[in-house]
N, CA and C atoms of all chains as a GROMACS GRO file, in nm:
protein
  630
    1MET      N    1   8.222   9.096   8.621
    1MET     CA    2   8.295   9.159   8.555
    1MET      C    3   8.393   9.202   8.636
    2LYS      N    4   8.532   9.182   8.656
    2LYS     CA    5   8.622   9.231   8.763
    2LYS      C    6   8.671   9.419   8.657
    3ARG      N    7   8.680   9.506   8.717
    3ARG     CA    8   8.761   9.580   8.683
    3ARG      C    9   8.906   9.581   8.697
    4ILE      N   10   9.016   9.601   8.610
    4ILE     CA   11   9.130   9.611   8.624
    4ILE      C   12   9.223   9.689   8.597
    5CYS      N   13   9.297   9.780   8.652
    5CYS     CA   14   9.400   9.906   8.595
    5CYS      C   15   9.552   9.842   8.650
    6PHE      N   16   9.638   9.894   8.539
    6PHE     CA   17   9.772   9.910   8.526
    6PHE      C   18   9.820   9.997   8.512
    7VAL      N   19   9.950  10.025   8.537
    7VAL     CA   20  10.047  10.145   8.470
    7VAL      C   21  10.156  10.091   8.445
    8LEU      N   22  10.220  10.146   8.314
    8LEU     CA   23  10.367  10.119   8.254
    8LEU      C   24  10.406  10.244   8.234
    9GLN      N   25  10.529  10.234   8.205
    9GLN     CA   26  10.629  10.356   8.156
    9GLN      C   27  10.695  10.317   8.050
   10VAL      N   28  10.599  10.438   7.924
   10VAL     CA   29  10.666  10.399   7.778
   10VAL      C   30  10.767  10.496   7.779
   11LYS      N   31  10.886  10.461   7.694
   11LYS     CA   32  10.978  10.561   7.662
   11LYS      C   33  10.981  10.693   7.608
   12LYS      N   34  10.998  10.792   7.692
   12LYS     CA   35  10.959  10.932   7.692
   12LYS      C   36  10.983  10.961   7.519
   13HIS      N   37  11.087  10.939   7.443
   13HIS     CA   38  11.124  10.962   7.284
   13HIS      C   39  11.042  10.873   7.210
   14ARG      N   40  10.993  10.792   7.256
   14ARG     CA   41  10.921  10.684   7.164
   14ARG      C   42  10.766  10.681   7.160
   15LEU      N   43  10.724  10.805   7.195
   15LEU     CA   44  10.582  10.844   7.259
   15LEU      C   45  10.502  10.820   7.146
   16GLU      N   46  10.548  10.950   7.032
   16GLU     CA   47  10.460  10.954   6.901
   16GLU      C   48  10.435  10.841   6.821
   17GLU      N   49  10.548  10.703   6.814
   17GLU     CA   50  10.555  10.616   6.759
   17GLU      C   51  10.425  10.541   6.809
   18TYR      N   52  10.452  10.540   6.920
   18TYR     CA   53  10.356  10.396   7.033
   18TYR      C   54  10.215  10.456   7.026
   19LYS      N   55  10.210  10.562   7.038
   19LYS     CA   56  10.038  10.620   6.944
   19LYS      C   57  10.015  10.573   6.835
   20LEU      N   58  10.076  10.579   6.783
   20LEU     CA   59  10.052  10.578   6.602
   20LEU      C   60  10.045  10.412   6.605
   21ARG      N   61  10.122  10.376   6.665
   21ARG     CA   62  10.117  10.209   6.666
   21ARG      C   63   9.966  10.179   6.702
   22HIS      N   64   9.918  10.227   6.777
   22HIS     CA   65   9.798  10.170   6.871
   22HIS      C   66   9.704  10.226   6.794
   23LYS      N   67   9.676  10.300   6.667
   23LYS     CA   68   9.576  10.319   6.599
   23LYS      C   69   9.548  10.272   6.491
   24GLN      N   70   9.648  10.158   6.504
   24GLN     CA   71   9.705  10.071   6.396
   24GLN      C   72   9.749   9.900   6.452
   25VAL      N   73   9.630   9.894   6.561
   25VAL     CA   74   9.643   9.740   6.605
   25VAL      C   75   9.607   9.638   6.523
   26TRP      N   76   9.703   9.552   6.522
   26TRP     CA   77   9.653   9.421   6.385
   26TRP      C   78   9.492   9.374   6.388
   27PRO      N   79   9.414   9.379   6.327
   27PRO     CA   80   9.278   9.310   6.384
   27PRO      C   81   9.274   9.179   6.409
   28GLU      N   82   9.397   9.128   6.416
   28GLU     CA   83   9.405   8.948   6.470
   28GLU      C   84   9.460   8.952   6.593
   29MET      N   85   9.504   9.061   6.668
   29MET     CA   86   9.566   9.128   6.773
   29MET      C   87   9.404   9.136   6.841
   30LEU      N   88   9.319   9.256   6.788
   30LEU     CA   89   9.211   9.290   6.867
   30LEU      C   90   9.131   9.182   6.876
   31GLN      N   91   9.110   9.032   6.800
   31GLN     CA   92   9.037   8.978   6.773
   31GLN      C   93   9.064   8.884   6.946
   32ALA      N   94   9.222   8.861   6.940
   32ALA     CA   95   9.265   8.758   7.029
   32ALA      C   96   9.222   8.809   7.172
   33LEU      N   97   9.249   8.931   7.170
   33LEU     CA   98   9.202   9.008   7.294
   33LEU      C   99   9.062   8.973   7.303
   34ARG      N  100   8.970   8.984   7.251
   34ARG     CA  101   8.831   8.966   7.252
   34ARG      C  102   8.816   8.832   7.278
   35GLU      N  103   8.838   8.753   7.216
   35GLU     CA  104   8.828   8.603   7.235
   35GLU      C  105   8.871   8.582   7.387
   36SER      N  106   8.999   8.636   7.452
   36SER     CA  107   9.080   8.614   7.557
   36SER      C  108   8.978   8.666   7.703
   37GLY      N  109   8.869   8.742   7.641
   37GLY     CA  110   8.779   8.828   7.728
   37GLY      C  111   8.837   8.976   7.813
   38TRP      N  112   8.938   9.082   7.721
   38TRP     CA  113   8.964   9.161   7.746
   38TRP      C  114   8.818   9.234   7.698
   39ARG      N  115   8.758   9.352   7.789
   39ARG     CA  116   8.645   9.384   7.761
   39ARG      C  117   8.654   9.557   7.789
   40ASN      N  118   8.586   9.641   7.703
   40ASN     CA  119   8.607   9.778   7.733
   40ASN      C  120   8.729   9.832   7.787
   41TYR      N  121   8.844   9.793   7.681
   41TYR     CA  122   9.001   9.819   7.740
   41TYR      C  123   9.031   9.910   7.649
   42SER      N  124   9.058  10.038   7.758
   42SER     CA  125   9.143  10.129   7.707
   42SER      C  126   9.302  10.192   7.725
   43LEU      N  127   9.377  10.248   7.673
   43LEU     CA  128   9.526  10.284   7.733
   43LEU      C  129   9.505  10.440   7.706
   44PHE      N  130   9.532  10.468   7.860
   44PHE     CA  131   9.560  10.635   7.858
   44PHE      C  132   9.747  10.637   7.855
   45LEU      N  133   9.768  10.769   7.791
   45LEU     CA  134   9.914  10.787   7.798
   45LEU      C  135   9.931  10.980   7.830
   46ARG      N  136  10.012  10.945   7.988
   46ARG     CA  137  10.070  11.104   7.992
   46ARG      C  138  10.139  11.137   7.909
   47GLU      N  139  10.192  11.279   7.926
   47GLU     CA  140  10.266  11.351   7.860
   47GLU      C  141  10.426  11.322   7.888
   48ASP      N  142  10.482  11.247   8.014
   48ASP     CA  143  10.610  11.208   8.035
   48ASP      C  144  10.617  11.057   8.036
   49GLY      N  145  10.470  10.975   7.935
   49GLY     CA  146  10.496  10.826   7.886
   49GLY      C  147  10.433  10.715   8.014
   50LEU      N  148  10.396  10.798   8.111
   50LEU     CA  149  10.315  10.705   8.196
   50LEU      C  150  10.180  10.636   8.143
   51LEU      N  151  10.188  10.532   8.133
   51LEU     CA  152  10.075  10.464   8.061
   51LEU      C  153   9.976  10.417   8.127
   52VAL      N  154   9.847  10.438   8.122
   52VAL     CA  155   9.718  10.348   8.239
   52VAL      C  156   9.656  10.255   8.129
   53GLY      N  157   9.650  10.130   8.180
   53GLY     CA  158   9.559  10.009   8.138
   53GLY      C  159   9.421   9.998   8.195
   54TYR      N  160   9.318  10.034   8.145
   54TYR     CA  161   9.207   9.997   8.219
   54TYR      C  162   9.119   9.896   8.134
   55LEU      N  163   9.049   9.792   8.183
   55LEU     CA  164   8.963   9.674   8.116
   55LEU      C  165   8.854   9.600   8.232
   56GLU      N  166   8.774   9.553   8.183
   56GLU     CA  167   8.681   9.487   8.255
   56GLU      C  168   8.696   9.319   8.162
   57THR      N  169   8.670   9.245   8.284
   57THR     CA  170   8.711   9.075   8.224
   57THR      C  171   8.647   9.012   8.367
   58PRO      N  172   8.619   8.868   8.312
   58PRO     CA  173   8.514   8.811   8.428
   58PRO      C  174   8.681   8.740   8.507
   59ASP      N  175   8.782   8.720   8.480
   59ASP     CA  176   8.893   8.684   8.523
   59ASP      C  177   8.981   8.686   8.439
   60PHE      N  178   9.115   8.805   8.529
   60PHE     CA  179   9.210   8.858   8.480
   60PHE      C  180   9.330   8.763   8.452
   61GLN      N  181   9.330   8.683   8.576
   61GLN     CA  182   9.463   8.606   8.517
   61GLN      C  183   9.458   8.528   8.419
   62ALA      N  184   9.303   8.497   8.378
   62ALA     CA  185   9.249   8.356   8.262
   62ALA      C  186   9.281   8.465   8.158
   63ALA      N  187   9.264   8.596   8.139
   63ALA     CA  188   9.273   8.667   8.031
   63ALA      C  189   9.452   8.692   7.957
   64VAL      N  190   9.500   8.707   8.064
   64VAL     CA  191   9.646   8.708   8.056
   64VAL      C  192   9.691   8.567   8.019
   65ASP      N  193   9.673   8.469   8.090
   65ASP     CA  194   9.735   8.360   8.022
   65ASP      C  195   9.659   8.294   7.852
   66SER      N  196   9.534   8.356   7.858
   66SER     CA  197   9.480   8.318   7.716
   66SER      C  198   9.582   8.423   7.606
   67MET      N  199   9.633   8.521   7.642
   67MET     CA  200   9.694   8.568   7.530
   67MET      C  201   9.799   8.546   7.535
   68ALA      N  202   9.878   8.491   7.640
   68ALA     CA  203  10.032   8.453   7.614
   68ALA      C  204  10.016   8.310   7.558
   69ARG      N  205   9.924   8.251   7.544
   69ARG     CA  206   9.937   8.144   7.486
   69ARG      C  207   9.939   8.159   7.296
   70ARG      N  208   9.906   8.264   7.271
   70ARG     CA  209   9.864   8.282   7.101
   70ARG      C  210   9.992   8.367   7.056
   71GLU      N  211  10.020   8.321   6.968
   71GLU     CA  212  10.093   8.357   6.842
   71GLU      C  213  10.107   8.476   6.825
   72VAL      N  214   9.995   8.542   6.796
   72VAL     CA  215   9.982   8.697   6.753
   72VAL      C  216  10.029   8.808   6.826
   73ASN      N  217  10.008   8.776   6.995
   73ASN     CA  218  10.054   8.835   7.102
   73ASN      C  219  10.186   8.822   7.130
   74ARG      N  220  10.266   8.690   7.100
   74ARG     CA  221  10.424   8.687   7.099
   74ARG      C  222  10.444   8.812   7.000
   75ARG      N  223  10.419   8.808   6.888
   75ARG     CA  224  10.469   8.896   6.767
   75ARG      C  225  10.426   9.036   6.811
   76TRP      N  226  10.298   9.069   6.874
   76TRP     CA  227  10.292   9.184   6.906
   76TRP      C  228  10.358   9.225   7.024
   77GLN      N  229  10.388   9.143   7.109
   77GLN     CA  230  10.424   9.212   7.259
   77GLN      C  231  10.612   9.230   7.205
   78THR      N  232  10.675   9.137   7.121
   78THR     CA  233  10.789   9.145   7.070
   78THR      C  234  10.819   9.274   7.005
   79GLU      N  235  10.731   9.322   6.923
   79GLU     CA  236  10.769   9.459   6.876
   79GLU      C  237  10.681   9.570   6.944
   80MET      N  238  10.636   9.542   7.070
   80MET     CA  239  10.594   9.681   7.156
   80MET      C  240  10.723   9.674   7.256
   81ALA      N  241  10.838   9.584   7.293
   81ALA     CA  242  10.913   9.576   7.381
   81ALA      C  243  10.984   9.675   7.396
   82GLU      N  244  11.052   9.708   7.238
   82GLU     CA  245  11.131   9.820   7.249
   82GLU      C  246  11.081   9.975   7.284
   83PHE      N  247  10.958   9.969   7.347
   83PHE     CA  248  10.882  10.097   7.351
   83PHE      C  249  10.900  10.114   7.524
   84PHE      N  250  10.922  10.010   7.602
   84PHE     CA  251  10.949   9.970   7.705
   84PHE      C  252  11.075   9.987   7.757
   85ASP      N  253  11.128   9.993   7.909
   85ASP     CA  254  11.231   9.995   7.961
   85ASP      C  255  11.211   9.879   8.072
   86LEU      N  256  11.227   9.758   8.002
   86LEU     CA  257  11.131   9.609   8.060
   86LEU      C  258  11.269   9.522   8.049
   87GLY      N  259  11.390   9.574   7.973
   87GLY     CA  260  11.492   9.477   7.978
   87GLY      C  261  11.470   9.365   7.901
   88GLY      N  262  11.392   9.429   7.792
   88GLY     CA  263  11.326   9.301   7.640
   88GLY      C  264  11.180   9.216   7.698
   89GLU      N  265  11.167   9.206   7.866
   89GLU     CA  266  11.061   9.156   7.877
   89GLU      C  267  10.949   9.186   7.804
   90HIS      N  268  10.835   9.113   7.801
   90HIS     CA  269  10.699   9.184   7.713
   90HIS      C  270  10.646   9.260   7.812
   91ALA      N  271  10.560   9.340   7.797
   91ALA     CA  272  10.473   9.436   7.875
   91ALA      C  273  10.372   9.372   7.950
   92ASP      N  274  10.349   9.245   7.864
   92ASP     CA  275  10.186   9.175   7.932
   92ASP      C  276  10.238   9.098   8.054
   93ARG      N  277  10.397   9.070   8.030
   93ARG     CA  278  10.447   9.025   8.165
   93ARG      C  279  10.454   9.089   8.282
   94ALA      N  280  10.420   9.199   8.258
   94ALA     CA  281  10.486   9.279   8.354
   94ALA      C  282  10.386   9.398   8.435
   95ILE      N  283  10.266   9.322   8.333
   95ILE     CA  284  10.170   9.398   8.450
   95ILE      C  285  10.136   9.361   8.592
   96THR      N  286  10.120   9.469   8.631
   96THR     CA  287  10.057   9.438   8.798
   96THR      C  288   9.907   9.527   8.828
   97PRO      N  289   9.807   9.428   8.854
   97PRO     CA  290   9.668   9.511   8.862
   97PRO      C  291   9.670   9.594   9.005
   98LEU      N  292   9.677   9.737   9.004
   98LEU     CA  293   9.656   9.838   9.091
   98LEU      C  294   9.531   9.797   9.225
   99GLU      N  295   9.540   9.830   9.332
   99GLU     CA  296   9.399   9.797   9.398
   99GLU      C  297   9.296   9.912   9.374
  100GLU      N  298   9.183   9.855   9.376
  100GLU     CA  299   9.092   9.944   9.347
  100GLU      C  300   9.031   9.955   9.502
  101ILE      N  301   9.006  10.100   9.534
  101ILE     CA  302   8.964  10.142   9.656
  101ILE      C  303   8.863  10.177   9.644
  102PHE      N  304   8.786  10.228   9.512
  102PHE     CA  305   8.664  10.280   9.547
  102PHE      C  306   8.552  10.236   9.368
  103HIS      N  307   8.452  10.243   9.433
  103HIS     CA  308   8.389  10.225   9.321
  103HIS      C  309   8.230  10.255   9.309
  104LEU      N  310   8.184  10.349   9.177
  104LEU     CA  311   8.013  10.370   9.208
  104LEU      C  312   7.984  10.322   9.056
  105GLU      N  313   7.877  10.294   9.086
  105GLU     CA  314   7.796  10.186   8.939
  105GLU      C  315   7.785  10.309   8.835
  106MET      N  316   7.884  10.823   7.585
  106MET     CA  317   7.967  10.847   7.728
  106MET      C  318   8.117  10.822   7.662
  107LYS      N  319   8.172  10.948   7.768
  107LYS     CA  320   8.357  10.948   7.737
  107LYS      C  321   8.429  10.873   7.830
  108ARG      N  322   8.498  10.794   7.803
  108ARG     CA  323   8.590  10.763   7.896
  108ARG      C  324   8.724  10.828   7.948
  109ILE      N  325   8.717  10.845   8.109
  109ILE     CA  326   8.803  10.953   8.149
  109ILE      C  327   8.861  10.895   8.245
  110CYS      N  328   9.028  10.906   8.232
  110CYS     CA  329   9.125  10.853   8.324
  110CYS      C  330   9.217  10.948   8.396
  111PHE      N  331   9.254  10.989   8.494
  111PHE     CA  332   9.318  11.095   8.552
  111PHE      C  333   9.400  11.019   8.702
  112VAL      N  334   9.527  11.092   8.693
  112VAL     CA  335   9.620  11.032   8.782
  112VAL      C  336   9.638  11.157   8.887
  113LEU      N  337   9.677  11.130   9.041
  113LEU     CA  338   9.706  11.203   9.125
  113LEU      C  339   9.810  11.112   9.218
  114GLN      N  340   9.867  11.216   9.298
  114GLN     CA  341   9.975  11.139   9.403
  114GLN      C  342   9.933  11.155   9.539
  115VAL      N  343   9.862  11.030   9.594
  115VAL     CA  344   9.884  11.047   9.712
  115VAL      C  345   9.986  11.028   9.824
  116LYS      N  346   9.978  11.103   9.940
  116LYS     CA  347  10.110  11.116  10.046
  116LYS      C  348  10.132  10.968  10.072
  117LYS      N  349  10.238  10.940  10.072
  117LYS     CA  350  10.265  10.799  10.099
  117LYS      C  351  10.226  10.740  10.222
  118HIS      N  352  10.255  10.840  10.331
  118HIS     CA  353  10.221  10.820  10.468
  118HIS      C  354  10.075  10.803  10.533
  119ARG      N  355  10.020  10.861  10.398
  119ARG     CA  356   9.858  10.867  10.466
  119ARG      C  357   9.761  10.747  10.365
  120LEU      N  358   9.833  10.661  10.295
  120LEU     CA  359   9.750  10.597  10.252
  120LEU      C  360   9.664  10.480  10.275
  121GLU      N  361   9.710  10.428  10.413
  121GLU     CA  362   9.592  10.350  10.462
  121GLU      C  363   9.456  10.423  10.509
  122GLU      N  364   9.478  10.576  10.574
  122GLU     CA  365   9.366  10.630  10.585
  122GLU      C  366   9.264  10.680  10.466
  123TYR      N  367   9.371  10.707  10.378
  123TYR     CA  368   9.309  10.722  10.267
  123TYR      C  369   9.204  10.636  10.186
  124LYS      N  370   9.257  10.501  10.219
  124LYS     CA  371   9.180  10.422  10.164
  124LYS      C  372   9.024  10.394  10.242
  125LEU      N  373   9.061  10.371  10.356
  125LEU     CA  374   8.975  10.378  10.453
  125LEU      C  375   8.870  10.460  10.414
  126ARG      N  376   8.902  10.592  10.462
  126ARG     CA  377   8.784  10.702  10.383
  126ARG      C  378   8.713  10.644  10.267
  127HIS      N  379   8.762  10.630  10.177
  127HIS     CA  380   8.694  10.583  10.088
  127HIS      C  381   8.613  10.420  10.073
  128LYS      N  382   8.625  10.391  10.181
  128LYS     CA  383   8.537  10.227  10.222
  128LYS      C  384   8.403  10.317  10.275
  129GLN      N  385   8.430  10.445  10.330
  129GLN     CA  386   8.307  10.499  10.360
  129GLN      C  387   8.243  10.647  10.318
  130VAL      N  388   8.238  10.683  10.163
  130VAL     CA  389   8.222  10.734  10.139
  130VAL      C  390   8.086  10.816  10.184
  131TRP      N  391   8.061  10.954  10.179
  131TRP     CA  392   7.924  10.974  10.248
  131TRP      C  393   7.821  10.972  10.149
  132PRO      N  394   7.715  10.876  10.193
  132PRO     CA  395   7.615  10.847  10.087
  132PRO      C  396   7.543  11.021   9.980
  133GLU      N  397   7.558  11.124  10.023
  133GLU     CA  398   7.503  11.225   9.979
  133GLU      C  399   7.636  11.285   9.860
  134MET      N  400   7.748  11.234   9.910
  134MET     CA  401   7.842  11.249   9.826
  134MET      C  402   7.860  11.179   9.683
  135LEU      N  403   7.817  11.031   9.727
  135LEU     CA  404   7.774  10.910   9.613
  135LEU      C  405   7.675  10.968   9.532
  136GLN      N  406   7.589  11.023   9.618
  136GLN     CA  407   7.435  11.055   9.538
  136GLN      C  408   7.471  11.193   9.404
  137ALA      N  409   7.565  11.280   9.502
  137ALA     CA  410   7.582  11.389   9.416
  137ALA      C  411   7.700  11.367   9.284
  138LEU      N  412   7.795  11.225   9.315
  138LEU     CA  413   7.849  11.190   9.206
  138LEU      C  414   7.706  11.132   9.064
  139ARG      N  415   7.637  11.069   9.150
  139ARG     CA  416   7.573  11.007   9.014
  139ARG      C  417   7.477  11.118   8.938
  140GLU      N  418   7.441  11.177   9.071
  140GLU     CA  419   7.346  11.351   8.987
  140GLU      C  420   7.392  11.412   8.889
  141SER      N  421   7.583  11.404   8.878
  141SER     CA  422   7.661  11.499   8.822
  141SER      C  423   7.716  11.412   8.684
  142GLY      N  424   7.662  11.282   8.670
  142GLY     CA  425   7.658  11.230   8.578
  142GLY      C  426   7.796  11.117   8.566
  143TRP      N  427   7.876  11.114   8.691
  143TRP     CA  428   7.964  11.044   8.722
  143TRP      C  429   7.891  10.872   8.718
  144ARG      N  430   7.957  10.815   8.619
  144ARG     CA  431   7.914  10.660   8.610
  144ARG      C  432   8.052  10.566   8.596
  145ASN      N  433   8.046  10.434   8.636
  145ASN     CA  434   8.127  10.345   8.644
  145ASN      C  435   8.291  10.405   8.674
  146TYR      N  436   8.231  10.446   8.794
  146TYR     CA  437   8.410  10.554   8.839
  146TYR      C  438   8.465  10.469   8.916
  147SER      N  439   8.565  10.402   8.912
  147SER     CA  440   8.691  10.390   9.026
  147SER      C  441   8.796  10.455   9.042
  148LEU      N  442   8.872  10.439   9.188
  148LEU     CA  443   8.987  10.462   9.195
  148LEU      C  444   9.063  10.321   9.213
  149PHE      N  445   9.189  10.366   9.174
  149PHE     CA  446   9.321  10.255   9.215
  149PHE      C  447   9.402  10.318   9.267
  150LEU      N  448   9.474  10.208   9.358
  150LEU     CA  449   9.581  10.317   9.429
  150LEU      C  450   9.731  10.197   9.404
  151ARG      N  451   9.843  10.269   9.389
  151ARG     CA  452   9.986  10.225   9.342
  151ARG      C  453  10.003  10.202   9.500
  152GLU      N  454  10.099  10.106   9.542
  152GLU     CA  455  10.163  10.113   9.680
  152GLU      C  456  10.237  10.226   9.683
  153ASP      N  457  10.290  10.264   9.590
  153ASP     CA  458  10.363  10.448   9.646
  153ASP      C  459  10.284  10.548   9.623
  154GLY      N  460  10.173  10.550   9.580
  154GLY     CA  461  10.036  10.631   9.606
  154GLY      C  462  10.005  10.696   9.496
  155LEU      N  463  10.026  10.634   9.401
  155LEU     CA  464   9.999  10.682   9.254
  155LEU      C  465   9.844  10.618   9.236
  156LEU      N  466   9.718  10.726   9.245
  156LEU     CA  467   9.625  10.711   9.207
  156LEU      C  468   9.589  10.755   9.095
  157VAL      N  469   9.474  10.603   9.043
  157VAL     CA  470   9.432  10.672   8.924
  157VAL      C  471   9.257  10.614   8.920
  158GLY      N  472   9.204  10.746   8.874
  158GLY     CA  473   9.032  10.753   8.853
  158GLY      C  474   9.026  10.716   8.700
  159TYR      N  475   8.954  10.627   8.724
  159TYR     CA  476   8.879  10.580   8.558
  159TYR      C  477   8.706  10.634   8.580
  160LEU      N  478   8.671  10.686   8.500
  160LEU     CA  479   8.500  10.697   8.484
  160LEU      C  480   8.450  10.699   8.313
  161GLU      N  481   8.294  10.666   8.302
  161GLU     CA  482   8.250  10.771   8.223
  161GLU      C  483   8.140  10.815   8.220
  162THR      N  484   8.139  10.924   8.137
  162THR     CA  485   8.055  11.047   8.149
  162THR      C  486   8.035  11.088   7.993
  163PRO      N  487   7.922  11.172   8.003
  163PRO     CA  488   7.878  11.216   7.890
  163PRO      C  489   7.944  11.292   7.820
  164ASP      N  490   7.998  11.386   7.961
  164ASP     CA  491   8.063  11.533   7.901
  164ASP      C  492   8.123  11.573   8.082
  165PHE      N  493   8.279  11.559   8.075
  165PHE     CA  494   8.347  11.539   8.158
  165PHE      C  495   8.350  11.664   8.239
  166GLN      N  496   8.400  11.778   8.148
  166GLN     CA  497   8.337  11.913   8.226
  166GLN      C  498   8.239  11.956   8.258
  167ALA      N  499   8.114  11.919   8.216
  167ALA     CA  500   7.995  11.935   8.293
  167ALA      C  501   8.001  11.863   8.401
  168ALA      N  502   8.034  11.725   8.399
  168ALA     CA  503   8.039  11.601   8.570
  168ALA      C  504   8.123  11.710   8.647
  169VAL      N  505   8.247  11.792   8.603
  169VAL     CA  506   8.313  11.809   8.716
  169VAL      C  507   8.233  11.948   8.744
  170ASP      N  508   8.211  12.028   8.690
  170ASP     CA  509   8.130  12.184   8.711
  170ASP      C  510   8.007  12.155   8.842
  171SER      N  511   7.924  12.042   8.788
  171SER     CA  512   7.808  11.983   8.847
  171SER      C  513   7.870  11.980   8.994
  172MET      N  514   7.958  11.928   8.987
  172MET     CA  515   8.050  11.825   9.107
  172MET      C  516   8.086  11.982   9.195
  173ALA      N  517   8.141  12.079   9.146
  173ALA     CA  518   8.202  12.209   9.195
  173ALA      C  519   8.140  12.297   9.282
  174ARG      N  520   7.950  12.305   9.184
  174ARG     CA  521   7.871  12.413   9.282
  174ARG      C  522   7.824  12.315   9.366
  175ARG      N  523   7.831  12.205   9.400
  175ARG     CA  524   7.804  12.140   9.536
  175ARG      C  525   7.854  12.154   9.699
  176GLU      N  526   7.763  12.199   9.779
  176GLU     CA  527   7.836  12.206   9.930
  176GLU      C  528   7.913  12.074   9.965
  177VAL      N  529   7.870  11.956   9.926
  177VAL     CA  530   7.894  11.840  10.002
  177VAL      C  531   8.031  11.816   9.917
  178ASN      N  532   8.064  11.852   9.811
  178ASN     CA  533   8.164  11.833   9.703
  178ASN      C  534   8.269  11.927   9.813
  179ARG      N  535   8.231  12.055   9.838
  179ARG     CA  536   8.345  12.134   9.872
  179ARG      C  537   8.348  12.055  10.014
  180ARG      N  538   8.300  12.028  10.085
  180ARG     CA  539   8.313  12.000  10.198
  180ARG      C  540   8.396  11.859  10.229
  181TRP      N  541   8.364  11.752  10.096
  181TRP     CA  542   8.471  11.626  10.090
  181TRP      C  543   8.593  11.680  10.041
  182GLN      N  544   8.593  11.747   9.925
  182GLN     CA  545   8.693  11.805   9.931
  182GLN      C  546   8.833  11.869  10.033
  183THR      N  547   8.736  11.933  10.116
  183THR     CA  548   8.817  12.011  10.189
  183THR      C  549   8.889  11.926  10.295
  184GLU      N  550   8.816  11.794  10.308
  184GLU     CA  551   8.870  11.680  10.433
  184GLU      C  552   8.960  11.589  10.315
  185MET      N  553   8.952  11.604  10.208
  185MET     CA  554   9.033  11.510  10.124
  185MET      C  555   9.206  11.573  10.076
  186ALA      N  556   9.181  11.709  10.079
  186ALA     CA  557   9.278  11.787  10.069
  186ALA      C  558   9.440  11.766  10.150
  187GLU      N  559   9.418  11.691  10.266
  187GLU     CA  560   9.556  11.662  10.332
  187GLU      C  561   9.614  11.581  10.257
  188PHE      N  562   9.531  11.499  10.197
  188PHE     CA  563   9.589  11.365  10.172
  188PHE      C  564   9.676  11.395  10.034
  189PHE      N  565   9.667  11.492   9.994
  189PHE     CA  566   9.766  11.494   9.843
  189PHE      C  567   9.854  11.649   9.877
  190ASP      N  568   9.955  11.625   9.790
  190ASP     CA  569  10.016  11.748   9.801
  190ASP      C  570   9.986  11.825   9.711
  191LEU      N  571   9.922  11.922   9.680
  191LEU     CA  572   9.879  12.026   9.612
  191LEU      C  573   9.880  12.193   9.717
  192GLY      N  574   9.924  12.154   9.773
  192GLY     CA  575   9.917  12.294   9.845
  192GLY      C  576   9.771  12.377   9.885
  193GLY      N  577   9.693  12.269   9.928
  193GLY     CA  578   9.566  12.305   9.961
  193GLY      C  579   9.472  12.313   9.888
  194GLU      N  580   9.535  12.301   9.723
  194GLU     CA  581   9.424  12.316   9.659
  194GLU      C  582   9.330  12.157   9.619
  195HIS      N  583   9.192  12.162   9.588
  195HIS     CA  584   9.119  12.078   9.600
  195HIS      C  585   9.141  11.946   9.461
  196ALA      N  586   9.156  11.836   9.532
  196ALA     CA  587   9.164  11.759   9.387
  196ALA      C  588   9.130  11.714   9.296
  197ASP      N  589   8.994  11.762   9.303
  197ASP     CA  590   8.890  11.787   9.188
  197ASP      C  591   8.907  11.936   9.099
  198ARG      N  592   9.018  11.990   9.141
  198ARG     CA  593   9.032  12.110   9.036
  198ARG      C  594   9.186  12.066   8.950
  199ALA      N  595   9.214  11.957   9.000
  199ALA     CA  596   9.362  11.930   8.960
  199ALA      C  597   9.352  11.828   8.867
  200ILE      N  598   9.242  11.800   8.857
  200ILE     CA  599   9.253  11.687   8.736
  200ILE      C  600   9.280  11.739   8.626
  201THR      N  601   9.360  11.664   8.568
  201THR     CA  602   9.375  11.666   8.368
  201THR      C  603   9.348  11.503   8.324
  202PRO      N  604   9.227  11.513   8.237
  202PRO     CA  605   9.253  11.382   8.191
  202PRO      C  606   9.353  11.367   8.093
  203LEU      N  607   9.416  11.203   8.086
  203LEU     CA  608   9.524  11.148   8.009
  203LEU      C  609   9.408  11.127   7.867
  204GLU      N  610   9.510  11.130   7.783
  204GLU     CA  611   9.485  11.120   7.622
  204GLU      C  612   9.502  10.949   7.639
  205GLU      N  613   9.359  10.936   7.576
  205GLU     CA  614   9.289  10.819   7.541
  205GLU      C  615   9.374  10.781   7.418
  206ILE      N  616   9.446  10.687   7.371
  206ILE     CA  617   9.504  10.622   7.279
  206ILE      C  618   9.459  10.509   7.203
  207PHE      N  619   9.404  10.410   7.288
  207PHE     CA  620   9.336  10.288   7.228
  207PHE      C  621   9.228  10.267   7.342
  208HIS      N  622   9.139  10.218   7.237
  208HIS     CA  623   9.016  10.152   7.276
  208HIS      C  624   8.952  10.004   7.233
  209LEU      N  625   8.930   9.924   7.314
  209LEU     CA  626   8.867   9.823   7.229
  209LEU      C  627   8.719   9.769   7.318
  210GLU      N  628   8.585   9.789   7.225
  210GLU     CA  629   8.484   9.771   7.285
  210GLU      C  630   8.466   9.636   7.400
   0.00000   0.00000   0.00000
């Protein structure tokens, strides 16, 4: 398993709605993530909108590509796009993993 | 186990040295972290110095307090303080966990 961390910025005036949406993620979206190898996946939000994602997966590029091929992910990302300042780009295409500089099992 | 994520800012001109130091964390510091309940603990660094910490622990406050009582942690944090803009405050005292808004096992 590889450990992956990424950071995005949620629009500050949309934080509460973004949080609410993530209490109600569609079951078929959760299933797609599982099938695509997203494990122990968490999202954390700072009060200013800084969003941190953490997951564990055997192959991150394969996990992203698997989601990118799925209709449910396209629908989800289209609905989520308005929460980010990415000019309409889907957030899952804007993910750049940070460098892991330390790990303790 | 609770999942904890925190964010700090490393001085941009000290990133390489900070990374190097984390390839050589003292064995007694690693042991102190283990004994204090820090599990699956990673640090991730963005190119601009944004530092993300992720760990799993039964009780985060207890994990922090256990480290705070240890001499090895005081020595480590004193050496690390110069990498942060915290006015000399130890980074482990500046940690504020972010809100977890989503989790998938």
